[in-house]
C-alpha positions as CSV (number, residue, x, y, z in Angstrom):
1,M,-31.9,-62.2,-0.9
2,R,-30.6,-62.3,2.9
3,Q,-27.1,-62.7,1.9
4,R,-27.1,-60.3,-0.7
5,S,-28.7,-57.8,2.3
6,I,-25.8,-58.6,4.8
7,Y,-23.1,-57.8,1.7
8,F,-24.7,-54.6,1.4
9,A,-24.9,-53.8,5.1
10,L,-21.3,-54.6,5.5
11,L,-20.3,-52.5,2.2
12,T,-22.0,-49.7,4.0
13,C,-20.4,-50.5,7.2
14,F,-17.0,-50.2,5.8
15,A,-17.9,-47.1,3.9
16,L,-18.8,-45.1,7.2
17,L,-15.8,-46.5,8.9
18,A,-13.4,-45.6,6.0
19,M,-15.3,-41.6,6.2
20,A,-14.8,-41.7,9.8
21,S,-10.8,-42.5,9.4
22,S,-10.9,-39.8,6.9
23,I,-12.0,-36.9,9.1
24,A,-10.0,-38.3,12.3
25,G,-6.7,-37.8,10.0
26,Q,-7.8,-34.5,9.1
27,P,-5.2,-31.9,10.3
28,A,-6.4,-30.3,13.8
29,G,-8.3,-26.9,13.0
30,Q,-8.9,-27.5,9.4
31,D,-11.9,-25.3,9.4
32,I,-10.8,-23.3,12.4
33,V,-9.8,-20.1,10.1
34,S,-12.9,-19.7,8.1
35,R,-14.8,-20.2,11.0
36,L,-13.1,-17.3,13.0
37,L,-12.6,-14.9,10.0
38,P,-15.5,-15.4,7.8
39,D,-14.8,-14.7,4.0
40,G,-11.4,-14.0,5.2
41,D,-12.4,-10.2,6.4
42,P,-10.8,-8.9,9.6
43,H,-13.4,-6.8,10.4
44,R,-15.9,-9.6,11.2
45,M,-13.7,-11.7,12.9
46,V,-15.0,-13.9,15.5
47,D,-13.8,-13.8,19.2
48,P,-14.0,-16.9,21.0
49,G,-15.2,-17.0,24.2
50,P,-13.0,-17.5,27.2
51,A,-14.0,-21.7,27.2
52,E,-13.0,-21.7,23.6
53,K,-10.0,-19.7,23.3
54,S,-7.4,-22.0,24.4
55,T,-8.5,-24.6,22.1
56,A,-8.8,-21.8,19.1
57,I,-5.1,-20.8,19.9
58,K,-3.7,-24.4,19.9
59,Q,-5.7,-25.2,16.3
60,L,-4.7,-21.8,15.1
61,R,-0.9,-22.7,16.0
62,S,-1.1,-26.0,14.2
63,V,-2.3,-24.1,11.1
64,Q,0.0,-21.7,11.2
65,K,2.8,-24.2,11.2
66,S,1.4,-26.5,8.4
67,A,-0.2,-24.1,6.2
68,H,1.4,-21.9,3.5
69,D,0.6,-18.7,2.0
70,E,-2.6,-16.8,2.3
71,R,-3.8,-19.4,4.9
72,S,-0.8,-19.5,7.2
73,V,-1.1,-15.3,7.6
74,E,-4.7,-15.1,8.1
75,A,-3.9,-17.9,11.3
76,T,-0.9,-15.3,12.1
77,F,-3.4,-12.4,12.2
78,L,-6.1,-14.3,14.3
79,L,-3.2,-15.4,17.0
80,A,-2.0,-11.6,17.2
81,A,-5.7,-10.3,17.5
82,Y,-5.9,-12.8,20.5
83,G,-2.8,-12.1,22.2
84,S,-0.9,-15.0,21.5
85,D,2.8,-14.3,20.9
86,F,1.6,-10.9,19.9
87,E,5.0,-9.5,19.2
88,K,6.3,-12.6,17.1
89,N,3.0,-12.7,15.0
90,R,2.8,-9.0,14.7
91,D,6.3,-8.7,13.4
92,A,5.3,-11.7,11.2
93,L,2.6,-9.8,9.6
94,I,4.8,-6.6,9.2
95,D,7.6,-8.6,7.2
96,N,4.5,-9.9,5.1
97,L,3.5,-6.1,4.1
98,R,7.5,-5.7,3.8
99,G,7.2,-8.1,0.8
100,C,5.2,-5.5,-0.4
101,T,7.7,-3.0,-1.3
102,T,9.7,-4.7,-3.9
103,P,8.1,-4.6,-8.0
104,A,8.0,-8.3,-8.3
105,I,5.9,-8.8,-5.1
106,K,7.2,-12.1,-4.9
107,Y,8.0,-12.3,-1.1
108,G,5.0,-12.1,1.3
109,C,2.5,-9.6,0.5
110,D,-0.8,-10.9,1.1
111,G,-3.6,-9.2,-0.3
112,N,-5.5,-8.4,3.3
113,I,-2.1,-7.6,4.9
114,A,-3.1,-3.8,5.5
115,E,-6.5,-4.5,6.3
116,Y,-4.9,-6.9,9.2
117,L,-2.5,-4.5,10.8
118,I,-5.1,-1.8,10.6
119,T,-7.9,-4.0,12.6
120,L,-5.1,-4.6,15.2
121,Y,-4.7,-1.0,15.4
122,Q,-8.4,-0.5,15.9
123,R,-8.4,-3.2,18.9
124,G,-5.8,-1.4,20.7
125,H,-2.5,-2.3,19.4
126,K,-1.1,1.5,18.5
127,D,2.5,0.3,17.9
128,V,1.6,-1.1,14.8
129,L,0.9,2.3,13.0
130,K,4.4,3.2,12.4
131,P,5.5,0.5,10.9
132,L,2.4,0.3,8.9
133,M,2.8,3.6,7.9
134,L,6.6,3.5,6.8
135,V,6.6,0.1,5.1
136,G,2.9,0.4,3.4
137,K,3.8,3.5,1.8
138,N,6.1,2.0,-0.5
139,S,3.7,-0.9,-1.4
140,Y,3.7,-2.1,-5.1
141,S,0.3,-3.8,-4.4
142,A,-2.7,-1.5,-5.4
143,V,-4.8,-3.4,-3.1
144,V,-2.8,-2.6,0.3
145,A,-2.3,1.1,-1.2
146,E,-6.0,1.5,-1.4
147,N,-6.7,0.1,1.9
148,L,-3.9,2.1,3.7
149,G,-5.0,5.6,1.7
150,S,-8.6,5.0,3.0
151,F,-7.4,4.3,6.4
152,L,-5.3,7.2,6.3
153,A,-7.9,9.4,5.1
154,T,-10.2,8.4,7.9
155,L,-7.4,9.0,10.7
156,L,-6.5,12.2,9.1
157,S,-10.5,13.7,9.2
158,S,-11.3,11.9,12.8
159,N,-7.9,12.3,14.6
160,P,-5.1,13.9,13.0
161,D,-3.5,14.7,16.2
162,V,-2.4,10.9,16.0
163,F,-1.1,11.0,12.5
164,F,1.2,14.1,13.2
165,E,2.3,12.4,16.4
166,T,3.3,9.3,14.9
167,T,4.9,11.1,12.0
168,R,6.8,13.7,13.7
169,E,10.3,12.0,13.3
170,F,9.5,11.0,9.7
171,T,11.2,12.6,6.9
172,P,9.4,15.3,5.2
173,E,9.3,13.2,2.4
174,A,8.0,10.3,4.0
175,R,4.8,12.7,5.4
176,E,4.1,14.2,2.4
177,D,4.0,10.6,0.5
178,L,1.6,9.3,3.5
179,C,-0.8,12.8,2.8
180,E,-0.7,11.7,-0.6
181,L,-1.6,8.4,-0.2
182,A,-4.5,9.7,1.9
183,G,-5.4,12.0,-0.9
184,T,-6.2,8.7,-3.4
185,G,-8.2,7.2,-0.3
186,D,-9.4,3.8,-1.8
187,G,-7.8,4.5,-5.4
188,D,-10.9,6.8,-6.6
189,G,-9.7,9.8,-4.8
190,L,-11.9,11.0,-1.6
191,S,-15.5,11.8,-1.6
192,A,-16.4,15.4,-1.5
193,E,-17.9,14.7,1.9
194,K,-14.6,12.8,3.4
195,L,-12.3,15.8,1.7
196,E,-14.1,18.3,3.3
197,Q,-14.1,16.7,6.8
198,V,-10.2,16.6,6.2
199,R,-9.8,20.3,5.0
200,K,-11.8,21.2,8.3
201,E,-9.3,19.2,10.7
202,L,-6.3,20.4,8.9
203,K,-7.0,23.9,8.5
204,G,-8.3,24.0,12.3
205,R,-4.8,23.0,13.3
206,N,-3.5,25.8,11.3
207,D,-0.1,24.7,11.3
208,E,2.7,24.5,8.8
209,L,2.7,20.7,9.0
210,S,-0.9,20.5,8.6
211,L,-1.2,22.9,5.7
212,A,1.6,21.1,3.8
213,C,-0.4,18.0,4.4
214,L,-3.7,19.2,3.1
215,Q,-1.9,20.5,-0.2
216,A,-0.5,17.3,-0.8
217,I,-4.0,15.6,0.0
218,E,-5.7,18.1,-2.6
219,T,-2.8,17.5,-5.4
220,A,-3.5,13.8,-5.1
221,N,-7.0,14.0,-5.2
222,R,-7.2,16.2,-8.3
223,R,-4.9,13.8,-9.8
224,D,-7.6,10.6,-9.3
């Protein structure tokens, strides 16, 4: 009986050692992305405190190098949001968005890519707005188009000056495409309340560009 107890004790010990070894052998930061980006939602991202930020960035860089597809893009977004190699990671996200502009959507094009760039803009990185507009308007991804359309509608209703200043050097065709995209909203058109807000802002500007944009928005909204 005593020998059997010792035998089972040894088996338990070996099992615990094997488990510990397995955990120790896991890649650094295996759970860092899910912890900092709950449910993959950029609007719920966690900002680590100063004491944790350096460690988090090291772990995210490890994930970025070893992971593929969605997980790598998530790590790239978090690194950009935390200001780590910002320009490099911002450009990587824009390249991913560019992958949405081919019908096959084979290169890049993460489903949340527009939301990642929108979140960076909302966190003060205003330089992402122009490429987000120019590249995003040509997306074949329905999810990207819906996210961008909703964002543009909000921008036009709350801060049309930013929209028109950003698009000042765009071609008339590009501006019209963006206004039409804003008119589609999240894919189902604008709510009556949102449409009224946009009308109020653009009519208040009372210039040719604003009124032409409003016409494109209303046309697109009726189609949806």
